[in-house]
C-alpha positions in Angstrom: 24.5 -13.2 -38.2 25.7 -10.0 -36.5 22.1 -8.6 -36.6 20.8 -11.7 -34.9 23.5 -11.5 -32.1 22.7 -7.8 -31.7 19.0 -8.5 -31.4 19.6 -11.3 -28.9 21.8 -9.1 -26.7 19.4 -6.2 -26.9 16.4 -8.4 -25.9 18.5 -9.9 -23.0 19.4 -6.4 -21.8 15.8 -5.2 -22.0 14.6 -8.3 -20.2 17.1 -7.7 -17.4 16.2 -4.1 -17.1 12.5 -5.0 -16.8 13.4 -7.3 -13.8 14.7 -4.3 -12.0 11.6 -2.1 -12.6 9.4 -1.2 -9.7 6.4 -1.7 -12.0 5.5 -5.4 -11.9 3.0 -7.2 -14.0 0.5 -9.5 -12.3 -1.7 -11.9 -14.3 -3.1 -14.1 -11.5 -6.6 -14.1 -9.9 -8.2 -10.8 -9.2 -7.7 -9.3 -5.7 -11.3 -8.8 -4.6 -10.6 -7.6 -1.0 -7.7 -6.4 1.1 -7.9 -7.3 4.8 -5.7 -5.6 7.4 -5.4 -6.8 10.9 -3.6 -4.0 12.8 -2.9 -5.9 16.0 -1.5 -8.8 14.2 0.4 -6.6 11.7 -0.9 -8.7 8.9 -2.3 -7.7 5.5 -4.1 -10.2 3.3 -4.8 -10.0 -0.4 -7.9 -12.1 -1.1 -9.6 -13.5 -4.1 -13.0 -14.0 -2.6 -12.3 -16.2 0.4 -8.9 -17.4 -0.7 -5.7 -15.7 0.5 -3.4 -14.9 -2.4 -0.7 -13.2 -0.5 0.0 -12.0 3.1 2.4 -9.3 4.3 3.7 -8.0 7.6 3.7 -4.2 7.9 4.4 -1.2 10.1 1.8 1.4 11.2 1.7 4.9 12.5 3.4 6.0 15.7 0.2 5.6 17.7 -1.2 2.4 16.2 -4.1 1.6 18.6 -7.6 2.7 17.8 -9.4 4.3 14.9 -8.0 7.5 13.3 -10.1 10.4 14.5 -8.1 13.5 13.5 -5.2 14.8 11.5 -1.8 14.2 13.2 -2.9 11.5 15.7 -0.6 8.9 14.1 -3.4 6.3 13.9 -4.5 4.2 11.0 -8.3 4.1 10.3 -10.5 1.1 11.1 -13.5 0.1 9.0 -14.1 -0.5 5.3 -12.9 1.8 2.7 -11.8 1.5 -1.0 -8.4 1.6 -2.7 -9.0 4.9 -4.6 -5.8 6.1 -6.1 -2.2 5.2 -6.8 1.0 7.3 -6.8 3.9 6.1 -9.0 5.9 9.2 -8.0 5.3 8.9 -4.2 8.1 9.9 -1.8 7.6 6.4 -0.4 8.7 4.3 -3.5 5.2 3.5 -4.6 1.9 4.1 -2.8 -1.8 3.2 -3.1 -4.4 5.4 -1.5 -7.2 4.4 1.0 -10.4 6.4 0.7 -10.2 7.7 4.3 -12.0 9.9 5.4 -15.5 8.9 4.6 -18.6 11.0 5.4 -18.9 9.6 9.0 -15.2 10.3 9.7 -15.6 13.9 8.5 -18.7 14.4 10.6 -17.2 13.0 13.8 -14.1 15.1 13.3 -16.2 18.2 12.7 -18.2 17.6 15.9 -14.9 17.7 17.8 -13.8 20.8 15.9 -10.9 18.9 14.3 -9.8 17.9 10.8 -10.1 14.2 10.1 -6.8 14.2 8.2 -6.4 12.2 5.0 -3.7 10.9 2.7 -3.7 7.4 4.2 -1.7 5.1 2.0 -0.2 1.6 1.7 3.4 2.5 0.8 7.0 1.4 0.7 10.0 2.9 2.4 11.0 6.6 1.9 12.9 7.1 -1.4 16.6 6.8 -0.9 16.2 5.0 2.4 18.1 1.7 2.8 17.4 -0.9 5.3 14.3 -1.2 7.6 12.9 1.6 9.7 11.8 0.8 13.3 8.3 -0.4 14.1 5.4 1.9 13.7 7.1 4.9 12.1 4.5 6.3 9.7 2.0 9.1 10.3 -0.9 6.6 10.0 -0.2 4.7 6.8 0.6 1.0 6.3 4.2 0.5 5.4 5.6 -2.4 3.5 9.1 -3.1 2.1 9.7 -1.8 -1.4 9.6 -5.2 -3.0 6.3 -5.9 -1.3 4.6 -2.6 -2.3 5.7 -3.3 -5.9 3.6 -6.5 -5.9 0.7 -5.0 -4.0 0.7 -2.0 -6.5 0.5 -4.5 -9.4 -2.1 -6.8 -7.8 -4.6 -4.4 -6.2 -6.7 -2.3 -8.5 -8.5 1.0 -7.7 -12.0 0.3 -6.4 -10.9 -2.8 -4.4 -12.5 -2.8 -0.9 -10.1 -2.7 2.1 -11.2 -3.6 5.6 -9.0 -2.5 8.5 -9.6 -4.3 11.8 -8.2 -3.4 15.2 
């Protein structure tokens, strides 16, 4: 009887610990496309033409227009891919966007500039409590920590992402 109680308590503790994990498990329909509408500050996770989830977000400190060069505070516009994930990000969790593409690099080179890179969808900075002000990133898309946990679980590498003005 003591062994059964011990096992029951152990399973309960493990179950509660899993609830607090930043790594969620998602078993629903596949996210086939991520759509970002910068002006509306809305991101949609789609399964074909059906919206599975939608999120509000913050952008970079200069949110209007396409990203053209490193340090401009803009978020790219166009179609890219989710191409990497960082479970040890300084922003809780993060998933990478494949910016810059060949056209972005060429256009920046023509202006004698670097296109920049490291554009992510991410949570808040580690250790930060509360909500930052609007449009505080360097060009990324910022969600709450709870939201990025679900996006991280739902969106797989290779998923297209289209960012609209």
